[in-house]
N, C-alpha and C positions, 0 to 999 in steps of 0.2 A: 570497830573491828571489821575489816573488809572480808567478804566471803571468798571462797576459792574461785567462784565464777568470776568475780571481779579481778582476781589475780590473773586468770587466764585471758580475760579481755585486755588487760594492760599488757600482758606478755605478747598477745597477738598484735596489738597496735604498735608496740615497740619494734617487734620483729619486722612487721610490714614496712615501717618507715626507716628502720635501722637507725633510730634516733630517739633518745629519751625526751628531748625537748619537743620534737614534732608530735610524738605520742601524747605528751602533756597538753599540747594545744588542741588536739583532736578530742581528747577526753575531758577538757576543761578542768584539769587538776594541775597541781604544781609539779615541776620536774623532780623535786626532792621526794614527793609522794610516789612518783613513778619508780625512782631508784629504790626506795624503801620497800615497795611491793615486790619488785623483781628480786631483791635480796631475800625477802621472806619466802618467796616461791622457790628460789634455789635452795634455801635452807630446808624447806618442807620436802623437796624432792631429792635432797642430797646430791645435787648435780649443778654444775656450772652451765648456764644456758647461753650466756653472751660472752664474747671477747670484747673487752672495753679498751678504747684508745681515744686519743684526742680527736680523731676524725669521726668518731661515732662508735657504734656497736655492730658486731656481726654475730651471727648464730654459731655456736659450737656444734659439733656433730650431734651431741645430745639435744641441744636446742633445736636443731633442724628436725630431728625425729619427732620431738614434741610439737613443733610448729605444724607439721603436716596433719597431725590428728586434731589439734586445736582449730586449725583453719577449716577443716571439714565440719567440726562442731559449730563454729561460728556461722558458717554459711547455712547450715541446717536451721539454726535459730533464726537467722534473718529471713529465710524462706518461710518459716512458720509464722513470723510476724507479718510478712507480706500476705500470706493466705488469710490470716485472721482479719487483716485490714480489708481485704477483698470481700470476705464474708460480711463484715460490718457494713460495707458500702453496697452490698447485694450485687457484687460483680460475679460471684460464683457460689456454688453450693447447691443444695437440693431442698425441696419441700414435699413431704409425703402427706397427702390428704386422703382420708377415708370418707366415702360418700356413696349413697345408692345411685343407681343410674338415673332415676327420675329426678332426684335433687340436683345431680350434676347437670343434666340436660336442661331442666326448666328453671334452675336458680343460679348455680355456680358458674355456668359456662361464660357469661359476660365478664365475671370477675376474673376467671382464669385467663381469658383473652386479654383483659386490661393488664393484669399482673405480668403476663409474659411480654407484652409490648413494653412495659416500663422496666422490667428486670429480665432481659433475655438470657443473662448468664445463669439464672437460677433454673435448675432442672425440676420440673413438676412431675411427681409420680402420684398415681391414683390407685386406691385400693377399694374394692367393692364387696359388700356383704350386707347382712341384716344389721340393724342398729346395735344389737347386743354384741355381735362379733366385731363391729367397727370400734366400739368402745374398748373392747379387749385389745385391739391392735394398738390403740393409744396407750393403754396401761402397760403393754409389753414393749413399748418403745418402737413399734414397727410403723407407726404413723404419728404425726405430731398434732394433727387436727382431725376431728371427726365431725361431719355434719349429719345430724340424725333427726328423726321425727321425735318430738317431745309429746308427752312427758316421759322423762327417764330420770332416775336418781342414782348417784354413785358418789360415795364420800371421797373417793380418790381423785375425782375429776371436778373441774370447774365447768359448769354447763350454763351457757348463756343463750337466750332466744335471739333470733336475728330476722325472722320472717313470720308474720301471722298468716295462717292458712285456714281455709274453710272447707269442711267436708260436705259434699252435696250428693244427692242421688240423681242419676241421669238415665235416660232411656233412648231408644232409637226414634227417628222422626215419625214412624208409622205406628208406634206403640199406643195402645188404648189408654191414654193417661188421664187421670182425674185432675180436677182443678187444684185440689189440695189434699194432702195425706196426713192422717194422724200417725204417730209412731207405731201404733199397733197395726194400722193398715199397711204401712211400709214394710213391716216385718213379714207380712203375708205375701208380698210380691216375690217373684222368682229372682232372688238376689244373686249377684255376682260380686264376690268380695275377695280381698287379699287373703293370703294364707294366715293362719292363726299365730304364727311365730313372728309376724311383723308388728311393730309398735303401733302403726295406724289401725290395724285390725283390732288389737287389744283395746285401744282407746274407744273404738266404735262399739265393741262388745260391752265395755264397761258402762258407757253412756246409756245403752239400751237396757242393760241389766239394772241400772239405777231406777228404771221405770218398770222393773219386773217383767221385762220382755227378753226372750231368748232368741237370738238370731240363728237361723238355720239356712245358710246359703245353699243354692243348688250347684253353684260352681265356685271353686276357690282357686285362685291363680297367684303367681308371684310378681307379675309385672303390672305396674300402673297403666302402661300404654295398652295392654291387652284388656284391661277393664273397659276402656273407652271403645276399643275395637269390638269386643263381644257385645256391648250394649248397642253399638251402632248397627249391628246386623240382627238385632232383636232376639238375642239369646237370653235376655233378662234385663234386670235393673241393676246398675252398678253404682257403688259408692266411690267417688273420686275426689281428688283435691281440686277445687275450683280454679285456683291459681295456676295449676299445672295442666289444665284442660281447656285453656282459653281458645286455642286454635280450633279444636274440635267443636266447641260451643259456637264460635264465630262462624264456622263453615256450616253449621246445622247438622253435623254428623251425629251429634247427640243433643238432647234437649234436657234442661234442668227440670226437676220435679219438686214442687213446693212441699216442704215438710213443715208442719206447724206443731210446736215451735221448731225453728231450725236447730241443727246441731251447734253446740257452742264452739267458738273458734279455738284452735290450738296453735302451736308454733313449730317451726323448724329451728334448730339450735346448733351451736357448735360446742365441742367439748375438747378439753386439753388437761394434762396432768396438773393437779392443784399445786404440788410442791416443786415442780420443775420449771425453770424459766423458759419462756418461749424463745425460739431462735429469732434473729432479726428478720428473716424471710417470713416466718409465721406471723410476726407482729405486723409486717407490712401488708400481708394478705388480709388480716383481720381489719386493718385500718380501711381498706377498700370496702369491706363489708359494712363496717360501722358508719362510714360516710354516707352510704346510700340507704341504710336501714330504715330511717323514718319514712321516706317516700315509698319504699318497698312494703312497709307494714300497712299502708293505707289500702283499704279494699275499694276496688274500682267497680 
């Protein structure tokens, strides 16, 4: 049993070519099947749609009225199919990524540049906030991927690590630094730390609390870059991500302070909805991340 949409497609092709036989050739079905479907459609609509003659068929007034509407519908369907094909081939569309400024600047930027070079038709949008809020954006459908500091857990999301990072303490070049610090000694330094609502700060507090040490920073700020800046001008000792501080360390703006034993490594990861299929654009972006992840994860 053919569906109504099939009837209208057959009607559309027959009207376009003014011929049952030509319509049959285009649709790869028999001429008798075309005739049968047109008769069924006319019966369903209680209207004669074609004038039939030996020279072919022409639309009746009622047929012409129907054809104008069916033509618009068929063109809309074809446009939709074209758009889907373009999305599938990454010729158009958008990708919304949620990530903190630090992760974007020190980790995602090369991937964003490469992705844009390979798929210039995809519009990239960025959202920025704390890890918790960025995960909420994904769950609310306002972002497709979120790149956050781990560890985080959420049953609604798939969360995968993509870059191992190391938290270290740094000070300015003229700071009276010891050769090595115990965890208790480091906690007594004038600490500059991220705000308590950040995942990185909660991780740091947890690791020190495991050793029964409470961190009481003198300064709390929101931006990783300010941690480096404040330490460089000797306002105190900052805890920073080594991988995101390479330029400052290389230039000697800050110096690493040896903690014994060092803080255990953690990861940056990406999150997406567990039960929603990723768009083709999101899959392509993650492929770039995954291709380079092994080399990125190696500590230099």
